[in-house]
C-alpha positions in Angstrom: -25.2 -50.2 20.9 -26.7 -46.7 21.4 -27.1 -44.4 18.4 -26.4 -40.7 18.8 -26.9 -38.1 16.0 -25.1 -34.8 15.8 -26.7 -32.0 13.7 -24.4 -28.9 13.5 -24.4 -25.5 12.0 -27.9 -25.2 10.6 -27.5 -21.4 10.2 -31.2 -20.8 10.5 -32.6 -17.3 9.7 -35.2 -15.5 11.8 -37.8 -15.8 9.0 -38.4 -17.9 5.9 -35.6 -15.9 4.1 -33.1 -17.7 2.0 -29.5 -17.9 2.8 -27.2 -18.1 -0.3 -30.3 -19.2 -2.3 -31.2 -22.1 0.1 -33.9 -22.2 2.8 -32.1 -23.3 6.0 -35.5 -24.0 7.6 -36.5 -26.4 4.8 -33.1 -28.0 4.9 -33.3 -28.6 8.7 -36.9 -29.9 8.4 -35.7 -32.3 5.7 -32.9 -33.4 8.0 -35.3 -34.2 10.8 -37.6 -36.0 8.4 -34.6 -38.1 7.2 -33.7 -38.9 10.8 -37.2 -39.9 11.7 -37.5 -42.2 8.6 -34.1 -43.7 8.6 -32.9 -43.6 12.2 -35.8 -44.5 14.5 -33.4 -46.3 16.8 -31.5 -43.1 17.6 -31.6 -42.4 21.4 -30.3 -38.8 21.3 -29.7 -35.9 18.9 -27.3 -33.1 19.7 -28.1 -29.8 17.8 -25.0 -27.6 18.2 -22.9 -24.9 16.6 -24.2 -22.0 14.6 -27.8 -22.8 14.9 -28.9 -19.3 14.0 -27.1 -17.3 11.2 -27.5 -13.9 13.0 -28.7 -15.1 16.4 -32.3 -14.2 15.8 -34.8 -15.4 18.4 -37.1 -16.7 15.7 -34.4 -19.0 14.4 -33.7 -20.5 17.8 -37.5 -20.8 18.4 -37.9 -22.7 15.2 -35.2 -25.1 16.1 -36.7 -25.7 19.5 -40.0 -26.6 18.0 -38.9 -28.7 15.1 -37.5 -31.8 16.9 -40.9 -32.5 18.3 -41.5 -34.8 15.3 -38.8 -37.0 16.6 -39.3 -39.6 19.3 -35.9 -39.4 20.8 -34.4 -36.8 23.1 -32.8 -33.7 21.6 -30.3 -31.3 23.1 -30.0 -27.8 21.6 -26.8 -25.9 22.3 -26.3 -22.9 20.0 -22.9 -21.2 19.9 -22.9 -18.0 21.9 -21.9 -15.0 19.8 -20.7 -11.7 21.3 -19.9 -8.5 19.5 
């Protein structure tokens, strides 16, 4: 059986700023650390939805770099927002 993991709606900010009193970057880092420690048999992780709270490039860049701690393949597909 293949294990797939879906991470959705990280709502990352462009910097280290807090969002509603919580650090989205620390929360996502913690999520990836949990995946690495508890799901080493995962073959694929899909990162989708509202990846960036305001669409800042820094937020997307952070999310692109972070999965490098994982040994499985990651797919990043942020939602496209238009005004």
